[in-house]
Residue frames as a rotation matrix with the C-alpha (Angstrom) as fourth column:
MET 1
0.000 0.974 -0.225 25.03
0.428 0.203 0.880 5.24
0.904 -0.096 -0.417 -13.93
ALA 2
-0.467 -0.120 0.876 24.00
-0.552 -0.735 -0.395 7.49
0.691 -0.668 0.277 -11.05
THR 3
-0.295 0.399 -0.868 23.04
0.737 0.674 0.059 6.19
0.609 -0.622 -0.493 -7.64
ILE 4
0.073 0.452 0.889 21.04
-0.303 -0.839 0.451 8.01
0.950 -0.303 0.075 -5.01
LYS 5
-0.904 -0.371 -0.211 21.69
0.114 0.267 -0.957 8.13
0.411 -0.889 -0.199 -1.27
GLY 6
-0.134 0.938 -0.319 18.62
0.709 0.315 0.631 7.38
0.692 -0.142 -0.707 0.83
ASN 7
-0.323 -0.007 -0.947 19.30
0.897 -0.320 -0.304 9.94
-0.301 -0.947 0.109 3.55
GLY 8
-0.991 -0.081 -0.108 18.24
0.042 -0.944 0.328 12.82
-0.129 0.321 0.938 1.29
GLY 9
-0.573 0.817 0.065 14.64
0.414 0.221 0.883 11.69
0.707 0.533 -0.465 0.87
THR 10
-0.918 0.396 0.021 11.57
-0.212 -0.446 -0.870 13.14
-0.335 -0.803 0.493 2.50
VAL 11
-0.518 0.840 0.160 7.78
0.783 0.391 0.485 12.76
0.345 0.376 -0.860 2.46
LYS 12
-0.968 0.248 0.043 5.22
-0.249 -0.919 -0.307 15.57
-0.037 -0.308 0.951 2.56
VAL 13
-0.275 0.961 0.020 1.54
0.909 0.267 -0.318 15.71
-0.311 -0.070 -0.948 3.42
GLY 14
0.880 0.469 0.080 0.30
0.459 -0.794 -0.399 18.47
-0.123 0.388 -0.914 1.15
ALA 15
0.578 -0.690 0.435 3.06
-0.108 -0.594 -0.797 21.08
0.809 0.414 -0.418 1.45
ASN 16
0.551 -0.284 0.784 4.20
-0.831 -0.268 0.487 19.98
0.072 -0.920 -0.384 4.93
ASP 17
-0.338 -0.775 -0.535 7.18
-0.557 0.622 -0.550 17.74
0.759 0.112 -0.642 5.70
ILE 18
0.854 0.409 -0.322 6.57
-0.009 0.630 0.777 14.69
0.520 -0.660 0.542 7.87
ALA 19
0.372 -0.729 0.574 8.99
-0.905 -0.423 0.050 14.97
0.207 -0.538 -0.817 10.81
GLU 20
-0.085 -0.565 0.820 11.55
-0.838 0.486 0.248 12.39
-0.539 -0.666 -0.515 11.92
ILE 21
0.813 0.391 -0.430 11.36
-0.576 0.642 -0.505 10.05
0.078 0.659 0.748 8.90
ARG 22
0.083 -0.753 0.653 13.46
-0.443 0.559 0.701 6.88
-0.893 -0.347 -0.287 9.20
SER 23
-0.919 -0.307 0.249 12.43
0.074 0.484 0.872 5.26
-0.388 0.819 -0.422 5.89
PHE 24
0.056 0.965 -0.256 9.64
-0.636 -0.164 -0.754 5.09
-0.770 0.205 0.604 3.34
SER 25
-0.840 -0.257 0.478 8.51
0.189 0.688 0.701 2.78
-0.509 0.679 -0.529 0.57
VAL 26
-0.028 0.816 -0.577 6.15
-0.819 -0.349 -0.455 2.97
-0.573 0.460 0.678 -2.40
ASP 27
-0.719 -0.126 0.683 4.78
0.151 0.932 0.330 -0.15
-0.678 0.341 -0.651 -4.11
GLU 28
-0.164 0.654 -0.738 3.05
-0.920 -0.372 -0.126 -0.07
-0.357 0.658 0.663 -7.50
THR 29
-0.634 0.003 0.773 1.23
0.111 0.990 0.088 -3.07
-0.765 0.141 -0.628 -8.94
SER 30
-0.410 0.558 -0.721 -0.72
-0.912 -0.256 0.320 -3.97
-0.006 0.789 0.614 -12.05
ASP 31
0.074 0.529 0.845 -3.36
-0.332 0.812 -0.480 -6.68
-0.940 -0.245 0.236 -12.14
THR 32
-0.833 -0.265 -0.485 -3.48
-0.544 0.239 0.804 -9.07
-0.098 0.934 -0.343 -15.06
ILE 33
0.295 0.931 0.216 -6.36
-0.687 0.364 -0.629 -10.83
-0.664 0.037 0.747 -16.79
GLU 34
-0.598 -0.509 0.619 -5.81
-0.002 0.774 0.634 -14.17
-0.802 0.377 -0.464 -18.44
ASP 35
0.261 0.677 -0.688 -6.89
-0.799 -0.249 -0.548 -14.36
-0.543 0.692 0.476 -22.09
THR 36
-0.815 -0.565 0.133 -5.68
-0.437 0.748 0.499 -17.87
-0.382 0.349 -0.856 -22.91
ALA 37
0.242 0.908 -0.342 -7.95
-0.945 0.141 -0.295 -19.71
-0.220 0.394 0.892 -25.35
MET 38
0.591 0.033 0.806 -8.35
-0.014 0.999 -0.030 -23.33
-0.806 0.006 0.591 -26.34
GLY 39
0.859 -0.335 0.386 -5.54
0.484 0.290 -0.826 -24.36
0.165 0.896 0.412 -28.68
ASP 40
0.605 -0.694 0.389 -2.97
-0.644 -0.715 -0.272 -21.99
0.467 -0.086 -0.880 -27.14
THR 41
0.397 -0.544 -0.740 0.21
0.432 0.821 -0.372 -23.68
0.810 -0.172 0.561 -25.91
TYR 42
-0.735 -0.585 -0.344 1.12
0.600 -0.323 -0.732 -21.00
0.317 -0.744 0.588 -23.38
ARG 43
0.257 0.784 -0.565 -1.00
0.921 -0.375 -0.102 -18.92
-0.292 -0.495 -0.819 -21.06
THR 44
-0.572 -0.378 0.728 -1.34
0.591 -0.805 0.047 -15.30
0.568 0.457 0.684 -22.15
PHE 45
-0.038 0.458 -0.888 -2.42
0.920 -0.332 -0.211 -12.22
-0.391 -0.825 -0.408 -20.20
LYS 46
0.093 0.117 0.989 -3.52
0.508 -0.859 0.054 -8.62
0.856 0.498 -0.139 -20.61
THR 47
-0.911 -0.383 -0.152 -2.79
0.339 -0.485 -0.806 -5.80
0.235 -0.786 0.572 -18.21
SER 48
0.142 0.986 -0.083 -5.66
0.794 -0.063 0.605 -4.55
0.592 -0.152 -0.792 -16.10
LEU 49
0.867 0.325 0.378 -6.08
0.063 -0.823 0.564 -2.16
0.494 -0.466 -0.734 -13.17
LYS 50
-0.247 -0.969 -0.014 -3.12
0.337 -0.072 -0.939 -0.57
0.909 -0.237 0.344 -11.42
SER 51
0.894 0.448 -0.022 -2.79
0.192 -0.338 0.921 0.33
0.405 -0.828 -0.388 -7.74
TRP 52
-0.191 -0.967 0.166 -0.21
0.071 -0.182 -0.981 1.65
0.979 -0.175 0.104 -5.31
SER 53
0.893 0.330 -0.306 0.48
0.329 -0.014 0.944 1.69
0.307 -0.944 -0.121 -1.61
GLY 54
0.031 -0.913 0.407 3.13
-0.092 -0.408 -0.908 3.15
0.995 -0.009 -0.096 0.62
SER 55
0.707 0.122 -0.697 4.53
0.667 0.214 0.714 3.22
0.236 -0.969 0.070 4.11
VAL 56
0.199 -0.637 0.745 6.45
-0.271 -0.766 -0.583 5.74
0.942 -0.086 -0.325 6.18
ASP 57
0.451 -0.165 -0.877 8.47
0.800 0.511 0.315 4.78
0.396 -0.843 0.363 9.27
VAL 58
0.219 -0.260 0.940 9.22
-0.154 -0.961 -0.230 7.58
0.964 -0.094 -0.250 11.72
PHE 59
-0.823 -0.253 -0.509 10.42
0.516 0.041 -0.855 8.38
0.237 -0.967 0.096 15.20
PHE 60
0.143 0.988 -0.066 7.07
0.923 -0.109 0.368 9.26
0.357 -0.113 -0.927 16.81
ASP 61
-0.923 -0.376 -0.078 6.61
0.383 -0.883 -0.273 13.02
0.034 -0.282 0.959 17.23
ASP 62
-0.076 0.989 -0.130 3.26
0.993 0.064 -0.095 14.15
-0.085 -0.136 -0.987 18.62
THR 63
-0.009 0.028 -1.000 4.24
0.201 -0.979 -0.029 17.80
-0.980 -0.201 0.003 18.06
ASP 64
-0.949 -0.313 0.025 4.32
0.060 -0.103 0.993 17.26
-0.308 0.944 0.117 14.27
THR 65
-0.255 0.963 -0.093 0.77
0.087 -0.073 -0.994 18.62
-0.963 -0.261 -0.065 13.91
ASN 66
0.277 0.338 -0.900 1.03
-0.813 -0.417 -0.406 19.18
-0.513 0.844 0.159 10.12
GLY 67
-0.349 -0.497 -0.794 2.54
-0.828 0.561 0.013 15.76
0.439 0.662 -0.607 9.38
GLN 68
-0.908 -0.126 -0.400 2.44
0.010 0.947 -0.321 12.70
0.420 -0.295 -0.858 11.63
VAL 69
-0.787 0.617 -0.007 -0.55
-0.032 -0.052 -0.998 13.83
-0.616 -0.785 0.060 13.71
THR 70
-0.143 0.764 -0.630 -2.72
-0.904 -0.360 -0.231 14.23
-0.403 0.536 0.742 10.58
LEU 71
-0.330 -0.086 -0.940 -2.01
-0.725 0.661 0.194 10.67
0.605 0.746 -0.280 9.38
VAL 72
-0.558 0.285 0.779 -4.42
-0.581 0.536 -0.612 8.63
-0.592 -0.795 -0.134 11.49
PRO 73
-0.864 0.240 0.444 -6.35
0.423 0.824 0.378 5.62
-0.275 0.514 -0.813 10.15
GLY 74
0.139 0.967 0.212 -9.16
0.904 -0.037 -0.425 6.74
-0.404 0.251 -0.880 7.86
ALA 75
0.234 -0.113 -0.966 -7.56
-0.075 -0.992 0.098 10.10
-0.969 0.050 -0.241 7.03
GLU 76
0.611 -0.066 0.789 -7.22
0.782 0.201 -0.589 11.09
-0.120 0.977 0.174 3.38
ALA 77
0.456 -0.549 -0.700 -4.27
-0.092 -0.812 0.577 13.14
-0.885 -0.198 -0.421 2.21
THR 78
0.929 -0.359 -0.090 -2.17
-0.095 0.004 -0.995 14.06
0.358 0.933 -0.030 -0.78
VAL 79
0.656 -0.735 0.169 1.26
0.018 0.240 0.971 12.56
-0.754 -0.634 0.171 -0.17
THR 80
0.832 -0.485 -0.270 4.48
-0.383 -0.151 -0.911 13.23
0.401 0.861 -0.312 -2.07
PHE 81
0.739 -0.660 0.136 7.56
0.398 0.591 0.702 11.01
-0.544 -0.464 0.699 -1.74
TYR 82
0.780 -0.573 -0.252 10.77
-0.619 -0.646 -0.447 12.89
0.094 0.505 -0.858 -2.57
VAL 83
0.893 -0.411 -0.186 13.35
0.389 0.910 -0.141 10.23
0.227 0.053 0.972 -3.45
GLU 84
-0.034 -0.988 0.151 16.33
0.815 -0.115 -0.568 12.62
0.578 0.104 0.809 -3.47
GLY 85
-0.510 -0.057 -0.858 14.96
0.665 -0.659 -0.352 15.42
-0.546 -0.750 0.374 -1.29
ASP 86
0.580 0.814 0.006 12.99
0.699 -0.495 -0.516 18.55
-0.417 0.304 -0.856 -2.11
VAL 87
-0.182 -0.697 -0.693 15.51
-0.070 -0.694 0.717 20.13
-0.981 0.179 0.078 -4.48
SER 88
0.394 0.357 -0.847 15.23
-0.786 -0.346 -0.512 21.12
-0.476 0.868 0.145 -8.13
GLY 89
-0.103 -0.381 -0.919 15.45
-0.886 0.455 -0.089 18.15
0.452 0.805 -0.384 -10.49
SER 90
-0.815 -0.230 0.532 14.72
-0.513 0.712 -0.478 15.55
-0.269 -0.663 -0.698 -7.80
HIS 91
-0.709 0.508 -0.490 12.51
-0.027 0.674 0.738 12.52
0.705 0.537 -0.464 -8.50
THR 92
-0.692 0.543 0.475 9.04
-0.660 -0.209 -0.722 12.45
-0.292 -0.813 0.503 -6.88
LEU 93
-0.724 0.635 -0.268 6.06
0.409 0.709 0.575 10.11
0.555 0.306 -0.773 -6.56
SER 94
-0.912 0.404 0.073 2.77
-0.353 -0.680 -0.643 11.73
-0.210 -0.612 0.762 -5.59
GLY 95
-0.566 0.793 -0.228 -0.87
0.113 0.348 0.931 10.83
0.817 0.501 -0.286 -5.14
SER 96
0.007 0.687 0.726 -3.96
-0.897 -0.317 0.308 10.85
0.442 -0.653 0.614 -3.00
ALA 97
-0.608 -0.281 -0.743 -3.96
0.014 0.931 -0.364 8.21
0.794 -0.231 -0.562 -0.26
ILE 98
0.604 0.731 0.317 -6.02
-0.465 0.000 0.885 6.84
0.647 -0.683 0.339 2.60
VAL 99
-0.498 -0.734 0.462 -4.22
-0.815 0.214 -0.539 5.99
0.297 -0.645 -0.704 5.84
THR 100
0.269 0.609 -0.746 -5.03
-0.335 0.785 0.521 2.32
0.903 0.109 0.415 6.50
SER 101
0.747 -0.007 -0.665 -3.03
0.573 0.515 0.638 1.79
0.338 -0.857 0.388 9.70
ARG 102
0.251 -0.712 0.656 -0.70
-0.583 -0.652 -0.484 3.39
0.772 -0.261 -0.579 12.22
THR 103
0.683 -0.143 -0.716 1.44
0.533 0.768 0.355 1.31
0.499 -0.624 0.601 14.55
ILE 104
0.452 -0.559 0.695 3.32
-0.688 -0.714 -0.127 2.88
0.567 -0.421 -0.708 17.47
ASN 105
0.587 -0.363 -0.724 6.14
0.473 0.879 -0.057 0.87
0.657 -0.309 0.688 19.03
SER 106
0.461 -0.464 0.756 8.01
-0.745 -0.666 0.044 1.58
0.483 -0.584 -0.653 22.24
SER 107
0.545 -0.346 -0.764 10.73
0.497 0.867 -0.039 -0.33
0.676 -0.359 0.644 24.09
PHE 108
0.904 -0.145 -0.403 12.62
0.333 -0.353 0.874 0.42
-0.269 -0.924 -0.271 27.29
ASP 109
0.051 -0.987 -0.152 15.95
0.402 -0.119 0.908 0.74
-0.914 -0.107 0.391 25.46
GLY 110
-0.608 -0.249 0.754 14.93
0.791 -0.107 0.602 2.52
-0.069 0.962 0.262 22.27
MET 111
-0.932 0.297 -0.210 13.09
-0.322 -0.942 0.099 5.38
-0.168 0.160 0.973 20.68
VAL 112
-0.062 0.965 0.255 9.32
0.146 0.262 -0.954 5.45
-0.987 -0.022 -0.157 20.28
GLU 113
-0.944 -0.280 -0.172 8.67
-0.149 -0.101 0.984 4.71
-0.293 0.955 0.053 16.61
ALA 114
0.110 0.993 0.039 5.60
-0.279 0.069 -0.958 4.70
-0.954 0.095 0.284 14.37
SER 115
-0.904 -0.262 0.338 4.78
0.224 0.383 0.896 3.04
-0.364 0.886 -0.287 11.07
LEU 116
-0.122 0.855 -0.505 2.15
-0.476 -0.497 -0.726 4.56
-0.871 0.151 0.467 8.79
SER 117
-0.682 -0.038 0.730 0.52
0.508 0.693 0.511 2.51
-0.525 0.720 -0.454 6.01
LEU 118
-0.327 0.494 -0.806 -1.11
-0.552 -0.792 -0.262 4.21
-0.767 0.359 0.531 3.02
GLN 119
-0.184 0.335 0.924 -3.41
0.728 0.678 -0.101 2.94
-0.661 0.654 -0.368 0.27
GLY 120
-0.962 -0.202 -0.183 -3.28
0.021 -0.724 0.690 4.94
-0.272 0.660 0.700 -2.94
ASN 121
0.011 1.000 0.012 -6.64
0.474 0.005 -0.880 6.36
-0.880 0.015 -0.474 -4.04
GLY 122
0.944 0.236 -0.231 -6.22
-0.099 -0.464 -0.880 6.92
-0.315 0.854 -0.414 -7.77
ALA 123
0.762 -0.640 0.103 -3.14
0.306 0.215 -0.927 7.46
0.571 0.738 0.360 -9.90
LEU 124
0.489 -0.761 -0.426 0.44
0.483 -0.170 0.859 7.73
-0.726 -0.626 0.285 -8.67
THR 125
0.986 -0.125 0.113 2.18
0.016 -0.595 -0.803 10.55
0.168 0.794 -0.585 -10.52
GLU 126
0.349 -0.935 -0.062 5.90
0.797 0.262 0.545 10.30
-0.493 -0.239 0.836 -11.19
SER 127
0.842 -0.064 0.535 7.75
0.296 -0.775 -0.558 13.54
0.451 0.628 -0.634 -11.90
THR 128
-0.276 -0.926 -0.257 10.58
0.878 -0.135 -0.460 15.83
0.391 -0.352 0.850 -10.78
VAL 129
0.202 0.262 -0.944 10.67
0.739 -0.674 -0.029 18.91
-0.643 -0.691 -0.330 -8.55
């Protein structure tokens, strides 16, 4: 069974890399609807609507005008998460998203960091490069 190192991954806004990525995550969910009826002995459910969200943690870079700077709350963008990097055969997750929040953190003994939260707007497509 193959394993994948996390340091090869990247995230792009459109065709542009987001600079200084520290980590990213993508969460997919599916709602359920209960269809249990009288006389059943166990609850039963049907699948319903799906959704996805994501986050990207970065070292803040205000010169990244094609990546970080475009991802402000309310912005809409096509985002692609490259699990293994942008090389042939690599696993990707891609979709349209709305930026729901951006948090910038700074401390006297560390780097300035930012966390970007995304809400998927439609389907998340899973494929390879």
